[in-house]
C-alpha distance (Angstrom), angle and dihedral (degrees) to the residues before:
residue distance angle dihedral
M1 . . .
G2 3.76 . .
N3 3.79 129.5 .
F4 3.80 90.6 -108.5
T5 3.83 92.1 56.0
R6 3.81 92.6 47.8
L7 3.80 91.2 47.8
L8 3.83 90.8 48.9
I9 3.83 92.8 50.1
I10 3.82 92.1 47.5
N11 3.81 91.2 49.2
I12 3.83 91.6 49.2
I13 3.84 91.2 49.7
V14 3.82 91.6 47.8
I15 3.83 91.3 49.1
I16 3.83 91.5 49.4
V17 3.83 91.2 48.8
L18 3.83 91.3 48.4
I19 3.82 92.7 48.6
G20 3.82 91.1 47.2
G21 3.80 92.0 47.1
G22 3.80 91.4 47.6
A23 3.81 91.8 49.9
L24 3.81 91.4 48.1
G25 3.81 91.2 47.1
Y26 3.81 91.3 49.8
Y27 3.81 90.9 49.0
Y28 3.82 92.8 53.2
Y29 3.81 92.3 43.3
N30 3.81 90.7 50.3
Q31 3.83 91.9 48.2
A32 3.81 92.7 47.8
T33 3.80 96.7 47.6
N34 3.82 101.7 36.8
Y35 3.81 105.8 31.4
V36 3.78 137.6 54.8
K37 3.79 117.5 -159.3
T38 3.77 121.3 -157.3
D39 3.77 138.3 173.9
N40 3.79 88.6 -161.3
A41 3.82 96.5 90.3
M42 3.77 135.1 94.5
V43 3.78 142.0 -179.6
S44 3.80 109.5 -109.8
G45 3.75 139.9 171.9
Q46 3.78 142.6 177.2
T47 3.82 107.3 -69.5
I48 3.80 116.0 -128.2
S49 3.80 109.8 -155.2
I50 3.81 117.7 -151.3
A51 3.79 109.9 -158.1
A52 3.79 136.4 -180.0
P53 3.83 109.6 -97.3
A54 3.83 93.0 -152.6
S55 3.78 140.9 11.2
G56 3.79 115.3 -94.3
K57 3.77 146.7 82.4
L58 3.81 117.9 -35.2
V59 3.81 100.4 -129.2
T60 3.82 102.5 166.1
W61 3.80 132.1 28.4
Y62 3.81 126.5 176.3
G63 3.81 97.2 165.8
D64 3.78 102.3 107.1
Q65 3.79 116.8 169.6
G66 3.82 111.3 -85.9
K67 3.82 94.8 20.7
K68 3.81 116.9 130.6
F69 3.80 122.2 -136.2
N70 3.80 132.5 -175.6
K71 3.79 124.2 -135.2
D72 3.83 112.9 -69.4
D73 3.84 94.0 10.9
T74 3.81 113.3 143.6
V75 3.80 109.5 -106.7
G76 3.80 96.0 176.6
K77 3.81 146.0 -34.2
V78 3.79 134.2 -109.5
A79 3.83 120.0 -154.6
T80 3.79 107.5 -140.2
Q81 3.76 135.8 166.6
G82 3.79 113.3 -101.8
T83 3.79 126.7 -143.8
D84 3.80 90.2 -94.4
G85 3.83 91.8 55.0
R86 3.79 95.5 -106.5
V87 3.79 123.5 125.4
T88 3.80 112.2 -110.1
N89 3.78 130.2 -178.0
V90 3.80 114.3 -125.8
A91 3.80 115.9 -160.0
I92 3.79 119.5 -126.4
K93 3.81 104.8 -139.4
M94 3.79 129.2 -157.0
P95 3.85 106.1 -115.3
Q96 3.83 93.2 -148.7
S97 3.80 137.8 -10.2
G98 3.79 114.8 -69.0
T99 3.79 149.7 117.5
I100 3.80 122.6 -93.0
A101 3.81 108.7 -111.3
Q102 3.80 102.1 168.2
N103 3.79 126.6 26.3
N104 3.83 118.4 -162.3
V105 3.81 96.6 172.7
V106 3.79 128.0 127.1
Q107 3.82 108.3 -167.9
N108 3.85 115.0 -120.0
S109 3.80 92.9 10.6
F110 3.78 125.1 130.9
T111 3.78 118.6 -106.5
A112 3.79 135.4 -173.3
A113 3.79 124.0 -127.3
G114 3.80 110.8 -87.6
T115 3.82 95.2 21.1
Q116 3.79 110.7 144.4
L117 3.80 107.5 -117.2
A118 3.79 99.4 175.3
Q119 3.79 144.9 -7.8
A120 3.78 124.6 -132.2
F121 3.81 136.7 -176.2
D122 3.78 133.6 -156.3
L123 3.81 97.7 -121.8
S124 3.81 92.1 -160.6
H125 3.83 90.4 64.1
L126 3.79 105.3 51.1
Y127 3.79 126.5 138.3
V128 3.77 139.1 -168.0
T129 3.79 118.0 -118.1
A130 3.81 114.5 -163.2
N131 3.80 135.7 171.3
I132 3.80 112.0 -144.9
D133 3.80 131.1 169.0
E134 3.80 105.7 -99.5
T135 3.79 92.8 -132.4
D136 3.82 89.6 61.1
M137 3.79 97.4 51.9
D138 3.78 131.6 82.9
N139 3.78 105.2 132.6
V140 3.80 126.3 8.6
D141 3.81 127.1 -142.5
W142 3.77 121.3 152.7
T143 3.77 148.0 -168.7
K144 3.79 129.0 -155.8
S145 3.77 121.5 -121.9
G146 3.75 112.1 -117.7
Y147 3.81 91.8 39.3
L148 3.80 103.3 76.5
H149 3.80 117.2 -165.5
R150 3.83 91.1 12.1
C151 3.79 118.7 116.6
F152 3.80 116.9 -162.0
S153 3.77 118.0 -149.2
G154 3.75 130.2 -149.9
H155 3.76 143.0 129.5
K156 3.77 132.7 -95.8
I157 3.81 114.0 -102.7
Y158 3.80 100.2 -173.7
R159 3.76 143.9 -23.6
Q160 3.79 123.0 -145.3
S161 3.80 125.8 -176.8
Q162 3.77 123.6 -150.2
T163 3.79 128.0 179.2
N164 3.80 121.0 -144.5
R165 3.79 123.9 -169.5
F166 3.78 118.1 -136.5
G167 3.80 121.4 -168.0
D168 3.78 112.8 -35.4
S169 3.79 124.3 17.3
R170 3.82 93.4 -97.9
N171 3.83 96.3 65.2
F172 3.78 114.3 80.5
L173 3.79 131.0 165.3
T174 3.76 119.3 -164.8
A175 3.78 111.7 -157.5
V176 3.78 122.5 -166.1
K177 3.76 117.1 -142.4
F178 3.76 112.4 -161.4
K179 3.75 135.7 170.0
Q180 3.76 121.3 -147.6
Q181 3.77 120.2 -170.1
W182 3.77 114.7 -146.5
K183 3.77 144.0 -171.3
L184 3.79 119.0 -99.0
Y185 3.78 108.6 -128.6
K186 3.79 119.2 -144.5
G187 3.79 108.5 -107.9
H188 3.83 92.3 19.0
P189 3.81 105.3 87.2
S190 3.79 118.9 -176.2
Y191 3.74 129.9 -170.1
P192 3.81 130.9 -162.3
G193 3.76 116.9 -94.0
């Protein structure tokens, strides 16, 4: 191998390393100047509480975790004593359409009227709640970990600033709490939490 060939190979390797380093440097610069990353965010939604309508024994329960119900569907039944002394079954109705997220039911146990038996969420109306330092935020777009290369869209619902004092009276951090409602993509389920 001649000197010219060695010199050509070394120059090609140096050029590839410089291009790779420049691309990597640009990527990190772009991430640092245009994006804010936080672990202080969560998917939330309006909680739908499912409560016992009367005191009595919980005899039937259909509300398994992850099961979807429409408004006024029967989620379960409570056996209670009527005014005439007879046992009657009172239906536990779903207050609005949603999916059961948390189930607090023990089959055949006794429950008091108004006791929360389960929590549900309407999975088509979820939002992201994040706390970000106000100095880092101009415009907010976001992605969800676990779904690489997938950007979720939505619109900002509200923005609320709160100032917390750390240490002495001169150190303040203003965090912005914002909610952003987003579209639920088919095949990409998300749950509050």
